[in-house]
C-alpha positions, 0 to 999 in steps of 0.5 A, spaced: 823 795 226 824 798 233 817 795 235 820 788 233 826 788 237 822 791 243 817 785 243 823 780 242 826 782 249 819 782 252 818 775 250 825 773 253 823 776 260 816 773 260 820 766 259 825 767 264 819 769 269 815 763 267 822 759 268 823 762 275 816 761 277 816 754 275 823 753 279 819 756 285 813 752 285 818 745 284 822 747 290 816 749 295 811 744 292 813 738 288 819 736 291 817 736 299 811 732 296 815 727 293 819 727 299 813 726 304 811 720 299 817 716 299 818 717 307 810 714 307 812 708 302 818 706 306 814 707 313 809 702 310 814 697 307 818 697 314 811 695 318 812 688 321 807 684 325 806 687 332 807 694 330 801 699 332 799 704 327 793 709 325 789 709 318 787 715 314 780 714 317 783 714 324 782 707 326 788 705 331 790 698 330 796 693 331 799 690 325 797 682 324 800 681 317 801 684 311 802 682 303 803 685 297 797 690 297 794 690 304 795 690 311 791 686 316 790 690 323 787 687 329 782 693 332 781 690 339 775 685 341 778 680 336 776 684 330 780 683 324 780 689 319 784 689 312 786 695 309 790 697 303 797 699 304 796 706 302 791 707 308 796 707 313 798 714 315 802 713 322 806 708 326 805 709 333 
C-alpha cells in the first residue's frame, strides 16, 4: 500500500516537470520563431516596386512586380528573375 502512494507522487512530480519543460521550450523556441515568421510575412506583403531586397540565396535585386505567390526582381543588366515570396529574406 505504501509503495502505491509513493509511486503516485512520483508520477505527479514527473508530470509537473514535463509541463515545465514544455513551457520553457514554448517561450524560448516556438514563440520567438512564430513572431519572426509573422514579421517576415508582413515585410514581404509590404514590398512594392522599386524596393531593394536580398534573397535567401544572397542575390541583391530591385522589385519590379509581385503577384499572389511570386516576386519579379531586376538583378542588373536587364535580367528579370522570378522568385517565390518566401525566398525574400531582407528589405534593404
